[in-house]
N, C-alpha and C positions, 0 to 999 in steps of 0.2 A: 076592216079590222077597227075595232074601237080605239079611241085615242087612250081611253082609260082603261087600266087593267087592274081591278081591284076585285076581291072575292064579290059573291053575290050578296052577303050579309054588309059589306060595307058600302056597295052600291044602294042597297036597301036604305040604310042609314043615311047615306048622302042625299039621297031623292026626297027623304022625309025633312032633313034638316035644310036643304035647298029653299023650303016653302015658307021658311018663318025666319025671324030675326035671331031668334035663341031656342035652343032645344029643350030649355027647361029641365033639362036633366041635371041630377045632382053630380059632383065632381069632387075629386079628392086633389088638391093642389100639391105637387111634389117638388117645388122648388124651380127655380129659375134655369132655362134652358138657352145657351148659346149666348151672344153678346150682339145680336142683330138691332137694328134701329127700334124695333117694336118691343124689345125685351121681355120676349114670350118666356111662358112657364109651362112646365110639363104638367099634364093632367091625367088622372086615371078615372074612367067611367065604365059602368057595367062590369064591375069587377077585375076585368083584366085588360081591357081596351085602354091603350095609351094615346095621347094627343097632344096638343099644344092650345094653350090659352093665350089670346092675344088682345088686346096690348096689355103688357106687364105693368106700365106705367101710363098715367094720363099726362100729355105733353102740355094742354092748356094753350095751344095756338089755334083751337077751333077747327082743325083738321079732322075729319073723321076717316084715320086710316084703317080702323078695324072694319068700319062699313064698306070701304073700297075694296078690301081684301075680299070680304065676304061676297061683294057683287061680283069681282073678278072670277072667285072660286064656284059660284052658283051659275055663271052663264054657259059653261060647257054643259052642265047638267040640263039646264032649261032649254037649250040649243040640241042636245043630243048629238054633241061633238063627235065627229069621227074623222079618222085620218084619210087623207086623200089616197085613193087606189090607183 
């Protein structure tokens, strides 16, 4: 059974986005979302798809947090992670 349980449409998007640093897609920023360390903001793409943009602000300490998160989220796709059966 796959670890990831998303629709085929979202899996296709994830597979495409996992191969590049930026999707290049236009998005509409809808405002801040939550109060986490990265201060994300909600975005809308493709008309009705919602997501989060990170980081919401630049920290200035030289730590590439967004890059670290992207790498961590792309690894399961690259490795085709599956749950243990």
